[in-house]
Structures are given as structure tokens and as C-alpha cells.
ROVO-370495 format. One record per residue: residue number from 1; residue in three letters; x, y negated, z negated of N, C-alpha, C, CB in turn. Coordinates in steps of 0.2 Angstrom, whole numbers, plus 5000, padded with zeros to 4 digits. Atoms other than C-alpha are relative to their C-alpha. Glycine has a CB too. Example, Ala and Ser with C-alpha at 12.3 -4.5 7.8 and 13.67 -1.06 7.14 Angstrom:
REM ROVO-370495
<1,'ALA',<5004,5006,5000>,<5062,5022,4961>,<5004,4994,5000>,<4995,5000,4994>>
<2,'SER',<4996,5006,5001>,<5068,5005,4964>,<4996,4995,4997>,<5002,4998,5007>>
//
This chain:
REM ROVO-370495
<1,'UNK',<5007,4998,5000>,<5538,4459,4489>,<4997,4999,4993>,<5000,5008,5002>>
<2,'UNK',<5002,5001,5007>,<5536,4458,4470>,<4998,4993,4999>,<5005,5002,4995>>
<3,'UNK',<5002,5007,5000>,<5536,4439,4472>,<4994,4998,5003>,<5006,4995,5002>>
<4,'UNK',<5006,5001,4997>,<5522,4439,4484>,<4994,5003,4996>,<5000,5004,5007>>
<5,'UNK',<5005,4998,5004>,<5512,4450,4473>,<4998,4996,4994>,<5001,5008,4998>>
<6,'UNK',<5001,5005,5006>,<5515,4439,4458>,<4996,4994,5002>,<5007,4999,4997>>
<7,'UNK',<5004,5006,4998>,<5509,4424,4467>,<4993,5001,5003>,<5004,4997,5006>>
<8,'UNK',<5007,4999,4997>,<5494,4432,4475>,<4998,5007,4999>,<5000,4999,5008>>
<9,'UNK',<5001,4993,5001>,<5489,4448,4466>,<4993,5002,5001>,<5001,5001,4992>>
<10,'UNK',<5007,4998,4998>,<5472,4451,4475>,<5000,5007,5002>,<4998,4995,5005>>
<11,'UNK',<5001,4994,4998>,<5466,4468,4478>,<4998,5001,5007>,<4995,5004,4996>>
<12,'UNK',<5003,4999,4994>,<5457,4466,4494>,<5003,4996,5006>,<4993,4998,5000>>
<13,'UNK',<4998,5003,4994>,<5467,4462,4510>,<5007,4997,4999>,<4996,4994,5002>>
<14,'UNK',<4994,5003,5001>,<5482,4453,4502>,<5006,5005,5000>,<5000,4997,4993>>
<15,'UNK',<4994,4995,5000>,<5493,4469,4501>,<5002,5001,5008>,<4998,5007,4998>>
<16,'UNK',<4999,5000,4993>,<5491,4470,4520>,<5004,4994,5003>,<4994,5001,5004>>
<17,'UNK',<4996,5006,4998>,<5497,4452,4522>,<5007,5000,4997>,<4996,4994,4998>>
<18,'UNK',<4993,4999,5003>,<5511,4455,4510>,<5005,5004,5004>,<5000,5002,4993>>
<19,'UNK',<4996,4995,4996>,<5517,4470,4520>,<5002,4997,5006>,<4996,5007,5001>>
<20,'UNK',<4998,5003,4994>,<5517,4461,4536>,<5005,4995,5000>,<4993,4997,5004>>
<21,'UNK',<4995,5005,5001>,<5526,4446,4530>,<5007,5003,4998>,<4998,4995,4995>>
<22,'UNK',<4994,4997,5002>,<5538,4457,4521>,<5004,5004,5006>,<4999,5005,4994>>
<23,'UNK',<4997,4997,4994>,<5541,4467,4537>,<5004,4995,5004>,<4994,5004,5004>>
<24,'UNK',<4996,5005,4996>,<5545,4452,4547>,<5006,4997,4997>,<4995,4994,5001>>
<25,'UNK',<4994,5003,5003>,<5557,4445,4534>,<5006,5006,5000>,<4998,4998,4992>>
<26,'UNK',<4995,4995,4999>,<5566,4462,4534>,<5003,5000,5007>,<4997,5007,4998>>
<27,'UNK',<4998,5000,4993>,<5566,4462,4553>,<5005,4994,5001>,<4994,4999,5004>>
<28,'UNK',<4995,5006,4999>,<5575,4445,4552>,<5006,5001,4997>,<4996,4993,4998>>
<29,'UNK',<4994,4998,5004>,<5587,4452,4539>,<5004,5006,5003>,<4998,5001,4993>>
<30,'UNK',<4996,4995,4997>,<5592,4466,4551>,<4998,5007,4997>,<5007,4999,4999>>
<31,'UNK',<5002,4993,5002>,<5583,4481,4543>,<4992,5001,5000>,<5003,5002,4993>>
<32,'UNK',<5007,4998,5000>,<5566,4489,4541>,<4998,5004,4994>,<4997,5002,5007>>
<33,'UNK',<5002,4995,5005>,<5556,4499,4528>,<4996,5005,5004>,<4996,4996,4994>>
<34,'UNK',<5004,4994,4997>,<5550,4516,4533>,<4994,5001,4996>,<5004,5006,5001>>
<35,'UNK',<5006,5000,5004>,<5532,4513,4526>,<4997,5007,5001>,<4996,4995,5002>>
<36,'UNK',<5003,4993,5000>,<5527,4530,4533>,<5003,5005,4995>,<5001,5003,5008>>
<37,'UNK',<4997,4996,5005>,<5539,4538,4521>,<4998,4998,4993>,<5007,5000,5001>>
<38,'UNK',<5002,5002,5006>,<5531,4529,4507>,<4993,5003,4998>,<4999,4992,5000>>
<39,'UNK',<5006,4997,5003>,<5517,4536,4495>,<4996,4994,4997>,<5001,5006,4996>>
<40,'UNK',<5004,5006,5003>,<5503,4524,4490>,<5001,5000,4992>,<4992,5002,5001>>
<41,'UNK',<5000,5000,5007>,<5503,4530,4472>,<5007,4998,4997>,<4998,5006,4997>>
<42,'UNK',<4993,5002,5002>,<5522,4528,4470>,<5001,4993,5001>,<5005,5005,5004>>
<43,'UNK',<4999,5007,4999>,<5522,4511,4478>,<4996,4996,4995>,<4998,4999,5008>>
<44,'UNK',<5004,5004,5004>,<5508,4505,4468>,<5003,5000,4992>,<4993,5002,5000>>
<45,'UNK',<4997,5000,5007>,<5516,4511,4452>,<5006,4996,4999>,<5002,5008,4998>>
<46,'UNK',<4994,5005,5000>,<5532,4502,4456>,<4998,4993,5001>,<5005,5002,5006>>
<47,'UNK',<5002,5006,4999>,<5523,4487,4461>,<4997,4997,4993>,<4995,4999,5005>>
<48,'UNK',<5002,5002,5007>,<5514,4487,4444>,<5005,4999,4995>,<4995,5005,4998>>
<49,'UNK',<4994,5001,5004>,<5530,4489,4435>,<5004,4994,5001>,<5005,5006,5000>>
<50,'UNK',<4996,5006,4998>,<5538,4475,4445>,<4996,4994,4997>,<5000,5000,5007>>
<51,'UNK',<5004,5005,5002>,<5523,4464,4440>,<5001,4999,4992>,<4993,5000,5002>>
<52,'UNK',<4999,5001,5007>,<5525,4468,4422>,<5007,4998,4997>,<4999,5007,4997>>
<53,'UNK',<4993,5001,5001>,<5544,4467,4422>,<5004,4998,5006>,<5003,5006,4996>>
<54,'UNK',<4997,5002,4994>,<5551,4457,4437>,<5008,5001,5000>,<4999,4993,5002>>
<55,'UNK',<4993,5000,5001>,<5569,4458,4430>,<5002,5008,5001>,<5002,4998,4994>>
<56,'UNK',<4998,4993,5000>,<5568,4477,4431>,<5002,5003,5007>,<4995,5004,4997>>
<57,'UNK',<4999,4999,4993>,<5569,4477,4450>,<4997,5007,5002>,<5008,5000,5001>>
<58,'UNK',<5003,4993,4999>,<5557,4492,4451>,<4999,5001,5008>,<4994,5000,4996>>
<59,'UNK',<5002,4999,4993>,<5552,4488,4469>,<5007,5001,5004>,<4997,4994,5003>>
<60,'UNK',<4993,4998,4997>,<5571,4487,4474>,<5001,5007,5000>,<5005,4995,4997>>
<61,'UNK',<4999,4993,5001>,<5573,4504,4467>,<4996,5004,5004>,<5000,5002,4993>>
<62,'UNK',<5005,4996,4996>,<5558,4511,4476>,<5001,4999,5008>,<4993,4998,4998>>
<63,'UNK',<4999,5002,4993>,<5561,4502,4493>,<5007,5002,5003>,<4998,4993,5001>>
<64,'UNK',<4993,4999,4997>,<5580,4504,4495>,<5001,5007,5003>,<5005,5000,4994>>
<65,'UNK',<4999,4994,4996>,<5579,4523,4500>,<4996,5000,5006>,<4998,5006,4995>>
<66,'UNK',<5004,5001,4994>,<5566,4518,4513>,<5002,4996,5005>,<4993,4998,4998>>
<67,'UNK',<4997,5005,4995>,<5577,4505,4521>,<5003,5004,5006>,<5005,4996,4997>>
<68,'UNK',<4997,4997,4994>,<5581,4510,4539>,<5003,4994,5004>,<4995,5004,5004>>
<69,'UNK',<4997,5005,4996>,<5590,4501,4553>,<4994,4996,5003>,<5004,5004,5006>>
<70,'UNK',<5005,5004,4997>,<5581,4487,4561>,<4996,5003,5006>,<5004,4993,5003>>
<71,'UNK',<5004,4997,4994>,<5567,4491,4573>,<4998,4994,5004>,<4993,5003,4997>>
<72,'UNK',<5002,5005,4995>,<5564,4481,4589>,<4993,4997,4998>,<5001,5002,5007>>
<73,'UNK',<5006,5004,5001>,<5550,4468,4588>,<4994,5005,5002>,<4999,4994,5003>>
<74,'UNK',<5006,4996,4997>,<5538,4479,4599>,<4999,5007,4996>,<5002,5002,5007>>
<75,'UNK',<5000,4994,5004>,<5543,4495,4590>,<4997,4999,4993>,<5006,5004,5000>>
<76,'UNK',<5002,5002,5007>,<5540,4486,4573>,<4992,4999,5000>,<5003,4994,4998>>
<77,'UNK',<5008,5001,4999>,<5522,4481,4579>,<4997,5007,5000>,<4999,4996,5006>>
<78,'UNK',<5003,4993,4999>,<5519,4499,4584>,<5000,5004,4993>,<5003,5004,5005>>
<79,'UNK',<4999,4996,5007>,<5526,4506,4567>,<4995,4997,4995>,<5007,4998,4998>>
<80,'UNK',<5005,5003,5005>,<5515,4494,4557>,<4993,5002,5002>,<5001,4992,5000>>
<81,'UNK',<5007,4999,4998>,<5499,4497,4567>,<4999,5008,4999>,<4999,4998,5007>>
<82,'UNK',<5001,4993,5001>,<5502,4516,4564>,<4998,5001,4993>,<5006,5004,5002>>
<83,'UNK',<5001,4998,5008>,<5500,4514,4545>,<4993,5000,4999>,<5004,4994,4996>>
<84,'UNK',<5007,5000,5002>,<5483,4518,4538>,<4998,4994,4997>,<4999,5006,4995>>
<85,'UNK',<5003,5006,5003>,<5473,4503,4534>,<5002,4994,5003>,<5002,5000,4993>>
<86,'UNK',<4997,5006,4997>,<5483,4491,4545>,<4997,5000,5008>,<5007,5000,5000>>
<87,'UNK',<5003,5000,4993>,<5474,4496,4562>,<4993,4997,5001>,<5001,5007,5002>>
<88,'UNK',<5007,5003,5000>,<5458,4487,4558>,<4995,5005,4999>,<4999,4997,5007>>
<89,'UNK',<5005,4995,5001>,<5449,4503,4554>,<4999,5000,4992>,<5001,5007,5002>>
<90,'UNK',<5001,5000,5007>,<5441,4505,4537>,<5005,5003,4995>,<4993,5004,4999>>
<91,'UNK',<4995,4997,5004>,<5454,4517,4531>,<4998,5004,4994>,<5005,4995,4997>>
<92,'UNK',<5002,4997,5006>,<5443,4525,4518>,<5001,5008,5000>,<4992,4999,4999>>
<93,'UNK',<4998,4993,5000>,<5447,4543,4524>,<5007,5001,5000>,<4997,5002,5007>>
<94,'UNK',<4992,4999,5001>,<5466,4540,4523>,<5002,5000,4993>,<5003,4994,5004>>
<95,'UNK',<4998,5000,5007>,<5473,4545,4507>,<5006,4996,4998>,<5002,5007,4998>>
<96,'UNK',<4993,5004,5001>,<5489,4534,4508>,<4999,4993,5001>,<5005,5003,5004>>
<97,'UNK',<5001,5007,4999>,<5481,4517,4509>,<4999,4997,4993>,<4994,4998,5004>>
<98,'UNK',<5001,5004,5007>,<5480,4503,4495>,<4993,5001,4997>,<5002,4993,5001>>
<99,'UNK',<5007,4999,5003>,<5466,4503,4483>,<4995,4996,5004>,<5001,4997,4993>>
<100,'UNK',<5006,5003,4997>,<5449,4498,4489>,<4998,4995,4995>,<4995,5005,5002>>
<101,'UNK',<5003,5006,5004>,<5441,4482,4482>,<4995,5003,4995>,<4997,4995,5004>>
<102,'UNK',<5005,4997,5005>,<5427,4493,4474>,<5003,5006,4996>,<4994,5002,5004>>
<103,'UNK',<4997,4995,5004>,<5439,4505,4465>,<5001,4998,4993>,<5008,5002,5003>>
<104,'UNK',<5000,5002,5007>,<5436,4504,4447>,<5006,5000,4996>,<4994,5004,4996>>
<105,'UNK',<4993,5000,5003>,<5453,4509,4441>,<5004,4994,5002>,<5004,5007,5002>>
<106,'UNK',<4996,5006,4997>,<5461,4496,4453>,<4998,4994,4997>,<5000,5000,5007>>
<107,'UNK',<5002,5006,5002>,<5450,4483,4447>,<5002,4999,4992>,<4992,5000,5000>>
<108,'UNK',<4998,5000,5007>,<5453,4487,4428>,<5008,4998,5000>,<4999,5006,4997>>
<109,'UNK',<4993,5001,5000>,<5472,4487,4432>,<5001,4992,5002>,<5004,5004,5005>>
<110,'UNK',<5000,5007,4998>,<5470,4470,4441>,<4998,4995,4994>,<4996,4999,5006>>
<111,'UNK',<5002,5004,5006>,<5461,4462,4426>,<5005,5000,4995>,<4993,5002,4998>>
<112,'UNK',<4995,4999,5005>,<5473,4469,4414>,<5006,4996,5001>,<5002,5007,4999>>
<113,'UNK',<4994,5004,4999>,<5488,4461,4423>,<4998,4992,5000>,<5002,5001,5008>>
<114,'UNK',<5002,5007,5001>,<5478,4444,4424>,<5000,4998,4993>,<4993,4999,5003>>
<115,'UNK',<5000,5002,5007>,<5475,4445,4405>,<5007,4999,4997>,<4996,5005,4996>>
<116,'UNK',<4993,5000,5003>,<5494,4449,4402>,<5003,4993,5002>,<5003,5006,5003>>
<117,'UNK',<4997,5007,4997>,<5498,4433,4413>,<4997,4994,4997>,<5000,5000,5007>>
<118,'UNK',<5004,5005,5003>,<5486,4423,4402>,<4995,4996,5005>,<5005,4994,4998>>
<119,'UNK',<5005,5003,4995>,<5474,4420,4417>,<4993,5002,4998>,<5001,5002,5007>>
<120,'UNK',<5007,4999,5002>,<5455,4420,4415>,<4997,5005,5005>,<4995,4994,5000>>
//
């Protein structure tokens, strides 16, 4: 998941894409992540630390306790569609979704990470 974020650290939409691809890769590896047990702020903090220090395995530490037995393909789809922000709705009323593109704190964090990576 950290490698996806490093390659494409966009605020709007990319997190949903990363989650879906990651879920499929986990499914193929025989396990799943219980995203409903995850908290937005804790996940984003771990993701930020992972981007700052990939060798620290911050996302591994965060996601490992959330790993569960593999979910069948149909159940996996239902699980993912039940997550706030992945069902095609705005998600603005859901407190546990990723940052919105117009969130000033998220934008500043994003710009700071780009500066740290030497990007314009």
C-alpha cells in the first residue's frame, strides 16, 4: 500500500483506487484487511509515516492486526462497497473517510511531502 501511495500520492480519488487494488492483491494472497475496523486518522498517520520513512514498515504494523481470513470474491465486493466513500456517494457526512480534496490540512500535508521528495 505504501508503494502505491509513494508512486501516486494524490488526495482526490487515488486512495480509493489504491484500496481496491490492495484488496484484490490481498485476496489473491489468501487474506483480507478488515477496513471497517480501521480508523481514518490512524491509517493516514501510518501512511504519512510510511511515506516519510518506507523502511520503518509503519503500514505493515498498522495493517497486520486488521488482517483476516480471505473473503470470497462476492463478499469482498460487498465488504468494500460498505466502506464510507467507496459506494459512489459523496461521503462528506461519514467521519471515517479519507481527506477531501478541499481539506486545507490535507493539502498542506500533501505539498509538504512533495517538497520533501524534491518535487515542484
